[in-house]
C-alpha positions as CSV (number, residue, x, y, z in Angstrom):
1,M,-40.8,-7.3,20.4
2,D,-37.7,-6.0,22.3
3,D,-34.4,-4.5,21.5
4,N,-32.8,-7.9,21.2
5,T,-34.6,-8.5,17.9
6,T,-33.6,-5.2,16.4
7,Y,-30.6,-4.6,14.1
8,P,-29.2,-1.1,14.5
9,S,-28.1,0.7,11.3
10,G,-27.5,4.3,10.1
11,L,-29.6,5.5,7.2
12,R,-28.3,7.8,4.4
13,L,-31.4,9.7,3.4
14,A,-29.9,12.6,1.4
15,D,-32.1,13.4,-1.6
16,R,-34.3,10.4,-0.8
17,R,-38.1,10.7,-0.4
18,V,-39.2,10.4,3.2
19,V,-42.9,10.6,4.1
20,V,-44.2,11.8,7.5
21,V,-47.9,11.1,7.9
22,G,-49.3,13.6,10.5
23,G,-48.6,17.2,11.2
24,G,-48.7,17.4,15.0
25,H,-46.0,17.8,17.6
26,V,-44.6,14.3,17.0
27,A,-44.0,15.2,13.4
28,Q,-42.6,18.6,14.4
29,R,-40.0,16.8,16.5
30,R,-39.0,14.4,13.7
31,V,-39.0,16.6,10.6
32,P,-36.0,18.9,11.5
33,A,-33.7,15.9,11.9
34,L,-34.8,14.5,8.5
35,I,-34.2,17.9,6.9
36,A,-30.7,18.0,8.5
37,A,-30.0,14.6,7.0
38,G,-30.8,16.1,3.5
39,A,-34.0,14.0,3.0
40,D,-36.7,15.0,0.6
41,V,-39.4,15.3,3.2
42,H,-43.1,15.1,2.4
43,V,-45.6,15.8,5.2
44,V,-49.1,14.4,4.6
45,S,-51.8,15.9,6.9
46,P,-54.9,18.1,6.6
47,E,-53.5,20.1,9.5
48,V,-50.0,21.0,10.6
49,T,-48.4,22.9,13.5
50,P,-47.3,26.5,12.8
51,A,-43.7,25.4,12.8
52,I,-44.3,22.8,10.1
53,E,-46.3,25.3,8.2
54,G,-43.3,27.6,8.3
55,L,-41.0,24.9,7.0
56,A,-43.3,24.3,4.1
57,G,-43.6,28.0,3.4
58,A,-39.8,28.2,3.3
59,G,-39.6,25.3,0.9
60,E,-37.8,22.9,3.3
61,V,-40.6,20.3,3.2
62,T,-43.5,19.5,0.9
63,W,-46.8,19.6,2.6
64,H,-49.7,17.6,1.1
65,D,-52.8,19.2,2.7
66,R,-55.0,16.2,2.8
67,G,-55.4,12.7,4.3
68,F,-53.1,9.8,3.7
69,E,-53.2,7.7,0.5
70,A,-51.3,4.5,0.0
71,A,-49.8,5.9,-3.2
72,D,-48.0,8.6,-1.0
73,L,-45.4,5.8,-0.2
74,D,-44.6,5.1,-3.9
75,D,-40.8,5.7,-4.4
76,T,-40.4,6.3,-0.7
77,W,-37.4,5.1,1.3
78,Y,-38.6,5.6,4.9
79,C,-41.8,6.7,6.5
80,I,-43.2,7.8,9.9
81,A,-46.8,7.3,10.9
82,A,-47.3,10.1,13.4
83,T,-51.1,10.7,13.6
84,A,-53.4,10.5,16.5
85,D,-55.6,8.1,14.6
86,R,-54.6,4.4,15.1
87,D,-56.5,3.4,11.9
88,V,-54.6,5.8,9.8
89,N,-51.3,4.7,11.3
90,E,-52.3,1.1,10.6
91,A,-53.0,2.0,7.0
92,V,-49.6,3.6,6.7
93,S,-47.9,0.5,8.2
94,S,-49.8,-1.8,5.8
95,A,-48.9,0.3,2.8
96,A,-45.2,0.5,3.9
97,E,-45.1,-3.3,4.4
98,E,-46.5,-3.9,0.9
99,R,-43.7,-1.7,-0.5
100,R,-41.0,-3.1,1.8
101,I,-40.4,0.4,3.4
102,F,-39.3,0.7,7.0
103,C,-42.0,2.4,9.0
104,V,-41.9,4.1,12.4
105,R,-45.1,4.1,14.5
106,S,-45.6,6.9,17.0
107,D,-48.6,5.2,18.7
108,D,-47.4,1.5,18.9
109,G,-43.8,0.5,18.5
110,T,-44.8,-3.2,18.5
111,R,-46.5,-2.6,15.1
112,A,-43.5,-0.8,13.6
113,T,-40.7,-2.1,11.5
114,A,-38.3,0.7,12.7
115,W,-37.8,2.7,15.9
116,T,-36.5,6.2,16.3
117,P,-33.5,6.2,18.7
118,A,-32.5,9.0,21.0
119,T,-29.7,10.6,19.2
120,G,-26.9,13.1,20.1
121,R,-23.9,14.4,18.3
122,H,-20.5,15.6,19.3
123,D,-17.3,16.2,17.3
124,G,-18.5,14.4,14.2
125,V,-19.8,11.4,16.2
126,T,-23.5,10.4,16.3
127,V,-24.7,8.5,19.3
128,A,-28.0,6.5,19.0
129,V,-29.6,4.7,21.9
130,L,-32.6,2.3,21.9
131,S,-33.8,0.9,25.2
132,N,-36.9,-1.2,24.6
133,R,-39.2,1.7,23.8
134,E,-38.4,3.6,27.0
135,P,-37.8,7.0,25.6
136,Q,-37.0,8.8,28.9
137,R,-34.3,6.2,29.6
138,S,-33.0,6.3,26.1
139,A,-32.7,10.1,26.2
140,R,-30.9,10.1,29.5
141,I,-28.4,7.5,28.5
142,R,-27.8,9.4,25.2
143,D,-27.3,12.6,27.1
144,E,-25.0,11.0,29.5
145,I,-22.8,9.6,26.8
146,V,-22.6,12.9,24.9
147,E,-21.8,14.8,28.1
148,E,-19.0,12.5,28.9
149,M,-17.6,12.7,25.4
150,R,-17.5,16.5,25.8
151,D,-15.8,16.1,29.2
152,G,-13.4,13.5,28.0
153,A,-14.8,10.7,30.3
154,I,-17.4,8.1,29.7
155,A,-18.6,6.4,32.9
156,T,-19.5,9.2,35.3
157,Q,-23.2,9.3,36.2
158,R,-24.7,12.8,36.6
159,H,-27.4,13.9,39.0
160,R,-30.0,16.1,37.3
161,Q,-32.2,18.6,39.1
162,R,-35.9,18.4,38.2
163,S,-37.5,20.8,40.8
164,P,-40.6,22.7,39.6
165,G,-39.9,26.2,38.1
166,V,-39.1,27.9,34.9
167,V,-35.8,28.1,33.1
168,L,-35.3,30.6,30.3
169,V,-33.0,29.0,27.7
170,G,-31.3,31.0,24.9
171,G,-30.8,28.6,22.0
172,G,-28.2,30.7,20.2
173,P,-28.4,31.8,16.5
174,G,-29.7,28.6,15.0
175,D,-27.0,25.9,14.6
176,P,-27.9,23.3,17.3
177,E,-24.2,22.9,18.0
178,L,-24.0,26.5,19.3
179,I,-26.3,26.0,22.3
180,S,-24.6,26.0,25.6
181,I,-24.1,22.7,27.6
182,A,-26.2,24.2,30.4
183,G,-28.9,25.0,27.9
184,R,-29.0,21.5,26.5
185,K,-29.0,20.0,30.0
186,A,-32.0,22.2,30.9
187,L,-33.9,21.0,27.8
188,M,-33.3,17.3,28.7
189,D,-34.4,17.9,32.2
190,A,-37.7,19.6,31.2
191,D,-41.2,18.3,31.7
192,V,-42.5,21.0,29.4
193,V,-40.8,22.9,26.6
194,V,-42.3,26.1,25.4
195,A,-40.6,26.8,22.1
196,D,-40.9,29.4,19.3
197,R,-40.0,29.3,15.6
198,L,-36.4,30.6,15.9
199,A,-35.3,28.2,18.6
200,P,-32.9,25.5,17.2
201,R,-35.5,23.1,15.9
202,E,-33.3,20.0,15.6
203,L,-32.9,19.9,19.3
204,L,-36.7,19.3,19.7
205,G,-36.2,15.9,18.1
206,D,-33.9,14.9,21.0
207,L,-36.6,15.5,23.6
208,P,-38.0,12.4,25.4
209,A,-41.4,11.5,24.0
210,D,-43.2,12.2,27.3
211,V,-42.0,15.9,27.4
212,E,-44.9,18.3,26.6
213,L,-44.0,20.5,23.7
214,V,-45.9,23.8,23.6
215,D,-45.6,25.5,20.1
216,V,-45.7,29.3,20.2
217,A,-44.2,29.7,16.8
218,K,-44.7,33.2,15.5
219,L,-45.0,33.0,11.7
220,P,-44.8,36.2,9.7
221,R,-48.4,37.3,8.9
222,G,-49.7,34.1,10.4
223,R,-50.8,32.6,13.7
224,S,-49.1,33.8,16.8
225,A,-49.3,33.2,20.6
226,Q,-49.6,36.5,22.4
227,Q,-46.9,37.2,25.1
228,E,-49.6,37.2,27.8
229,E,-50.6,33.7,26.7
230,I,-47.0,32.6,26.9
231,N,-46.7,34.0,30.3
232,R,-49.8,32.2,31.4
233,V,-48.7,28.9,30.0
234,I,-45.2,28.9,31.7
235,V,-46.6,30.0,35.0
236,E,-49.5,27.6,34.9
237,R,-47.3,24.6,34.2
238,A,-44.8,25.5,36.8
239,L,-47.5,26.0,39.5
240,A,-48.7,22.5,38.5
241,G,-45.3,21.1,39.6
242,K,-43.6,21.0,36.2
243,R,-40.1,21.9,35.2
244,V,-40.7,24.3,32.3
245,V,-38.1,25.4,29.8
246,R,-38.9,28.5,27.8
247,F,-36.8,27.9,24.7
248,K,-36.0,30.8,22.3
249,G,-33.5,31.6,19.6
250,G,-30.5,33.8,20.4
251,D,-30.6,35.2,23.9
252,N,-33.9,35.7,25.8
253,F,-33.0,39.3,26.9
254,V,-31.9,40.6,23.5
255,F,-35.2,41.7,21.8
256,G,-36.7,38.5,23.2
257,R,-39.2,39.8,25.8
258,G,-37.6,37.4,28.2
259,Y,-37.6,39.7,31.1
260,E,-41.4,40.1,30.8
261,E,-41.5,36.3,31.4
262,V,-39.2,36.8,34.4
263,I,-41.6,39.4,35.9
264,A,-44.6,37.2,35.3
265,C,-42.9,34.3,37.1
266,R,-41.8,36.4,40.0
267,E,-45.3,37.9,40.4
268,A,-46.8,34.4,40.6
269,G,-44.1,33.2,43.0
270,V,-42.6,30.8,40.5
271,P,-38.8,30.1,40.7
272,V,-37.1,31.3,37.5
273,T,-33.6,31.0,36.3
274,V,-31.8,32.0,33.1
275,V,-29.4,30.2,30.8
276,P,-28.0,32.8,28.4
277,G,-27.6,32.1,24.7
278,L,-25.2,33.3,22.1
279,S,-26.8,36.5,20.8
280,S,-27.3,36.7,17.1
281,P,-26.1,40.2,16.5
282,V,-22.6,39.2,17.7
283,A,-22.6,35.5,16.9
284,V,-23.9,35.6,13.4
285,P,-21.4,38.2,12.1
286,A,-18.6,36.3,13.9
287,V,-19.5,33.0,12.2
288,A,-19.7,34.8,8.9
289,G,-16.2,36.2,9.5
290,I,-17.1,39.8,10.3
291,P,-15.9,41.3,13.6
292,V,-18.3,43.9,15.2
293,T,-15.2,45.7,16.6
294,H,-11.7,45.9,15.3
295,R,-8.6,47.7,16.7
296,G,-8.2,51.0,15.0
297,V,-11.4,50.7,13.1
298,A,-14.4,50.4,15.5
299,H,-14.3,50.7,19.3
300,E,-18.0,50.5,19.7
301,F,-21.1,48.7,18.3
302,T,-24.7,49.4,18.5
303,V,-27.5,46.8,18.2
304,I,-30.8,48.1,17.0
305,S,-34.1,46.5,16.2
306,G,-35.3,47.5,12.8
307,H,-38.8,46.2,12.9
308,L,-40.1,49.7,12.9
309,P,-39.1,52.2,10.1
310,P,-37.5,55.6,10.8
311,G,-40.2,58.1,11.7
312,H,-42.7,55.5,13.1
313,P,-44.5,57.0,16.1
314,E,-43.6,54.0,18.3
315,S,-39.9,53.9,17.4
316,L,-37.5,54.8,20.2
317,T,-34.5,55.1,17.9
318,N,-32.9,58.4,17.2
319,W,-31.5,57.7,13.7
320,A,-29.7,61.0,13.4
321,A,-27.8,60.2,16.6
322,V,-27.0,56.7,15.3
323,A,-25.7,58.2,12.0
324,S,-23.3,60.5,13.9
325,M,-21.6,57.6,15.7
326,S,-18.4,56.2,14.2
327,G,-18.8,52.6,15.4
328,T,-20.5,49.5,13.9
329,V,-24.3,49.4,13.6
330,V,-25.9,45.9,13.8
331,L,-29.5,45.7,12.7
332,M,-31.9,42.9,13.7
333,M,-35.4,42.2,12.2
334,A,-34.6,44.9,9.6
335,V,-34.8,43.4,6.2
336,E,-38.2,45.0,5.3
337,N,-37.2,48.4,6.6
338,A,-33.5,48.3,5.6
339,P,-33.9,50.7,2.6
340,A,-35.6,53.4,4.8
341,I,-33.0,52.9,7.5
342,A,-30.1,53.3,5.0
343,S,-31.7,56.5,3.7
344,A,-32.0,57.8,7.3
345,L,-28.3,57.0,8.1
346,I,-27.2,58.8,4.9
347,A,-29.4,61.8,5.7
348,G,-27.8,61.8,9.2
349,G,-24.3,62.1,7.9
350,R,-23.1,58.5,7.2
351,A,-21.4,58.2,3.8
352,A,-23.4,56.4,1.1
353,S,-20.2,54.4,0.5
354,T,-20.3,52.9,4.0
355,P,-19.9,49.1,3.7
356,V,-22.8,46.9,4.6
357,A,-23.0,43.1,5.0
358,V,-26.3,41.2,5.1
359,V,-25.9,37.7,6.7
360,C,-28.9,35.6,5.8
361,D,-29.8,32.4,7.7
362,G,-26.7,32.8,9.8
363,T,-25.0,29.6,11.2
364,M,-27.5,27.5,9.2
365,P,-26.7,25.3,6.2
366,G,-28.1,27.9,3.8
367,E,-26.1,30.8,5.2
368,R,-24.9,33.5,2.7
369,T,-23.6,37.0,2.9
370,V,-24.7,39.8,0.6
371,L,-22.4,42.8,0.4
372,A,-23.5,46.3,-0.4
373,T,-23.1,49.9,0.6
374,L,-25.6,52.1,2.3
375,G,-26.3,53.7,-1.1
376,T,-26.8,50.3,-2.9
377,L,-28.4,48.4,-0.1
378,A,-32.0,48.6,-1.3
379,D,-31.1,47.5,-4.8
380,E,-28.9,44.6,-3.6
381,L,-31.7,43.3,-1.2
382,A,-34.1,43.2,-4.1
383,A,-31.6,41.7,-6.6
384,Q,-30.5,39.0,-4.2
385,E,-34.0,38.3,-3.0
386,V,-33.1,38.6,0.6
387,R,-35.7,37.5,3.1
388,P,-35.7,37.2,6.9
389,P,-34.0,36.1,9.0
390,A,-30.9,38.2,8.4
391,I,-28.5,40.3,10.4
392,I,-27.3,43.5,8.8
393,V,-23.9,44.9,9.7
394,V,-23.1,48.5,8.8
395,G,-19.6,50.0,9.1
396,D,-15.9,49.7,8.2
397,V,-15.6,46.4,10.0
398,V,-17.2,45.0,6.8
399,R,-14.3,46.4,4.8
400,V,-11.9,44.7,7.2
401,A,-13.6,41.4,6.6
402,H,-13.9,41.9,2.8
403,P,-11.0,44.0,1.5
404,E,-11.4,42.4,-1.9
405,R,-14.8,44.0,-2.2
406,F,-14.2,47.4,-0.5
407,A,-10.8,48.7,-1.6
């Protein structure tokens, strides 16, 4: 089978059942794009990666914690066989064929009835490339087309650097369109991508199939990879001659422990470079229509990690000093401790009537803004069932953005 016998077509999967059999890294690459297409995604596997576990916990996919059964494909529109067991994949193919369902095979494209193209998007246009099951070639052609669309040209061939080393890439606040061009180029040039849960997950689906994906997803109260282990992995792969991208959400140096990774690379003699990302404490309020500074209202803003409550022995924040400042306060990782922080700011002199905006799932399809004051914040968080991730903005800039709410 070759590309000359395929018929390209676009699938509209919104609200249609799609089954992914397998819960490993291949599934992890494919599932986010299916979610983005609005599909009703069902993952069938006795084990899944931490990232897929997180998607299931958030209600974005349905996880069936067991082996595959032919009945899983009943009422299904599209399926992906992505296990490491050829017999299981063959069973999925057979069940799909019986039901006239197009099926992608991760292990053997010749046994599949559909292939997953290398896709890219720019300015409302989706580019899909199939090149006879050569994923590296497909990805590079796709990337070339998208770059030239961005640059306004189509035919110029780019030379890509693939020397060994580590590149720290900030992925921005979550929307895959908000990663920098340099960051996306670095991803497509990688031999190894070391990604965490908050990195823009849809971009992982664009990686060539031969790129090693190391999942260091940090699930709340769940499995985690310690920073020392992350340092070890990126250094080890780079010393083995690989080009490694450490892929994180936001910016690597803003509460990201990125510089610890720089130090580890330098101590090991590994070349390391940095591609900055849009930092969530600035980008998320901006996308939500809230300025962190405004002429005549706020000439300063302070970004604070709220993962420790006021009074915690390991906290380095002087909340009384923060309360005495007149500018904007932006809180990250603070949903759980927000009521205690609001009380500390009021005790330090901030008015209980100070406007507050909580931007949940910023830049993502489910983004919403919850408005409150320091005095009502605890009640609003509970009433609106706010859960991480969220950025909390405290100050009169919220009044500027929402005059209808704060007269």
